[in-house]
N, C-alpha and C positions, 0 to 999 in steps of 0.2 A: 284697660291696660294698654300701654304703648307697645307697638310692634317694633322689633329691632331693625336698625339700619345695617346693611351689609356694606362694609368698607373694604374695598380691595386695594392692596398696596398700603396697608395700615401702618407699617413701620417706616415708611419713607417720610421725608420732611413734610410734604403736603398731607400725606395720610395721617400723620400724627396730629396735625392741626385739625383735621376733620374729626378724629376721635376725640380730641380735647373739646371741640365745639359740641359734639354730641353728649359727652359726659357733663359738660357745663349745663346743658339743657335738660339733663336727666333722662336722656334717651338710651335705651338698651342698644348695644353694639355687638355685631358679629365681625370681629377683626380678622382679616385674611392677609397672610403674607407667607413668603417662603421661609423666612428667618425665624426659627422657633425661639431662639434666645431673644431676638428683638421683640417678639410678641410677648414674651414673659416680662421683659422690661417695660413694655407699654402698659401691661396690666398693673404692674407695680406702681406706675406713675399715677394711676387713678384707682386707688384701693377701694373707694366707695362707689365706683361706677359698676354698672351691670355690663360686663364685657365678656363675651364668649370668644375664645381663641380658636382659630382654624388655620393650621399650617397647610398651605396649598398654593397652586400656581395655575396660570392660564397660558403657559408658554406654548402649549400645543393642545390638540383636540382631546387626547387621552387625559391629560391633566385637568382640562376644563370639565370633562365629564365626571372625573373623580371628585372635583370640588363641588359640583352640583349635587352629587349623591351625598356628600358629607353634609351639605346644607339641608337636604331633604331629611336626613336622619335626625337633625335637631328637632324636627317637628314643630317649627315655629314659622308662621307666616311672616313674610318680609314687609317691612314698612318703607322700603326704598333701598336703592343700591347706589353707591358712590364709588366711582372708579378713579383712584388716584395713582395710576400707573404711569410714571413719567419716564420717557425714553432718554437715553444718553446722547444719541445722535452722532457723536464723534466729531473731532476737530480736524481741520485741514481743508485745503481746496478740493472741491469735487473733481476737478480735472486732473488732479495729481493722484487720485485713488482709482483702483480697479472697480469695475461695475459691481463686483461682488460685495464691496463695502456698502453700497446703497441697498443692495438686496438684503444684507444683514440688518440694516436699519429697519426695513419693512418687517423682516422676520422677527426681530427682537422688540421693536418699539411700536409697531402698528398692528400687526396681526393678532397679538394677544388681546387687543381691544375687541376684535371681532370674535375671537374665541370666547371671551367673557360674555359678550352679548348673546351669542348663540346658546350658551348654557344657562345663563342667569335670567335672561328676559322671560323665558317660560315660567320660572319660579315666581318672578314678580307678578306676572300676569295671573297666575293661579291665586295669589294672595289678594289681588284686586285693591292694592294700596300703594300709594306713593309713586314717585318717579324714578327714573334711571338717569343719573348725571355723571358725565365724564368731565374731568378737569384737564384742560389743555394749556400748554405753556406758550411762550413767545416764539416769534419767527415764522408764523404761518402766513402772514400777509406780505412782509418785506424780508428779503434774505438777510441773514446775519453774515457779515463778512467773515470767512473762515469757518463757518458752521453750516455749509450748504446741506449736508445730510440732515441736520436738525431741522432746517427750514422746510425741506421737502417733506420730512416726516410729519411736521406740524400742519402743513397744508393738507396733506393726505388725511390726517385725522379729522380735519374740519369737514372734508367731503364725506368721510365715513360716517361722521355724526349726522350729517344731513340725510344720508341714505337710511341709516338706522332709524332716524326720526320718522321718516316716511313709511318704512316697512313695518315698524312696531305698532303703527296704528291698528293693524289687523289684530294685534294682541291687546288692544286697548291700554297700551303702556306709553307713557310720555318719555321720550329720550331727548336729552339736551346736553350740549357741551358748554361748560362754563369756561370762557376764554379769559385767561390771565395773561395780559400782554407784556408783562415784565416778570423777572424772577420774583420770588416771595422771600420775606424775611423769616428765617428759621433760626433755631438755636445754633446750628453749625456755621451759619454765614454772618452772624451779627457783627463780627469783627470788621467786615468790609461791605456789609449790605448798605445799599443806597436808601436813604430815608424816604424816597418816593415809592419804594416797593411796598406792596401790601403785606400786612402781617398774616402769617399762615392761619392763625385762629379766625381772623375775619374772612378769609377765603373759605374755611370750613363752614362758617356760619352761613355764608351766602349759598354754598352748595346744598346745605340742609334746607334752606328756604326754598330752593328750586325743587328739591325732592317733595317737600310738603306743599308746593305751589302757594307759598305765602304771597308772592308778588302776583299782581293781576296782569298777566301776560295773555291776552286773548287775541288771536289764537296763540298758543304756546310756540315760541320760536325755537328752531333747532339750535341756533348759536346765540348765546347770551354773554355779552361782554361784562367782565367784572368791573364794578365801580366802587369806590370807597363808601362805607356806610354813611348814611345821612348824619350830618353834624360832626363827622370825623374826617376832615380833609387830611391829605398826607402831611407829615411833619417835614417842613422844609427849613427849619430853623438851624440845623446843624451847619455851620459855615465850612466845616471840613468836607462836607458832601453836598455841594450846592449846585454843581453844574451838570448838565446833561452828559457832557463828555466824561465826567467822573463816573456817572451812573453806568455809562456804556462800558467803561473800563472795568468797573466792579462786576458788571454782568458777565463779561468775558472771563474774568477770574473765577467767578462762581461756576460757569459752564465747564471750564477746564477741570475744576475740582469735582463736579458732578460726574463728568465723563470718566475721570480716573477712578472714582469710587465705584461707579456702576460696573466698569470693566473688571476691577478687582473682585467685586461681589460675585459677578457671573462666573469668573474663573474658579472661585472658591465654592460655589453652590452646586450641589448635585442636580442633574437634570432629571 
């Protein structure tokens, strides 16, 4: 019997892709998110899939501990953990914002990854199955003009993943960060998504392959760059979306939309 994958951030654009990939593969899923209505919609999208819903958060240590307790109460060993918690970062020049803005980026977009690891890695170690995969977005190597906070947060996540990869060896757990160096194509952004961006389902499939260690990476690397599946190169045939400049413009439009949506969600969500 297959053990479930715990997917954190399951109702987000990337998280939904991971859930879809797991459902397509016939994998049981424990879907975790703050948004109860979003979780219910997610389950309705996959009526034949084995999906357990858990409303929870890793915004702070107390909530991380509550989530871990809820997972223990399910009484199921974990087959792996995939963390699809994407930060908003915020728009604007870093020099034009107070230092508290960058601190907020770390508090809201980086530290939840540490909280999640602190409380979920011991559960994964106890099950002695699968790996722990974080999914990271663009901007961590080269700064995005006008998105300095996002770039710094993405770079910090890469170092956090390296540290967790090293420290988790004592738990006999493999921690890896899947680097997606561009935005991904989701249902929400299809109207302006660049054809060079990877499909969110393909990203989910790659993350699951890392959890299961399908790829022969010896020794396992802390950072693994996403590449298109073999035999499926990016579709560059659309003449309306053909230039790198257009892709960059579209990426900025998407980042603006994501930042706005995340801000609205956080203001509406109880802590």
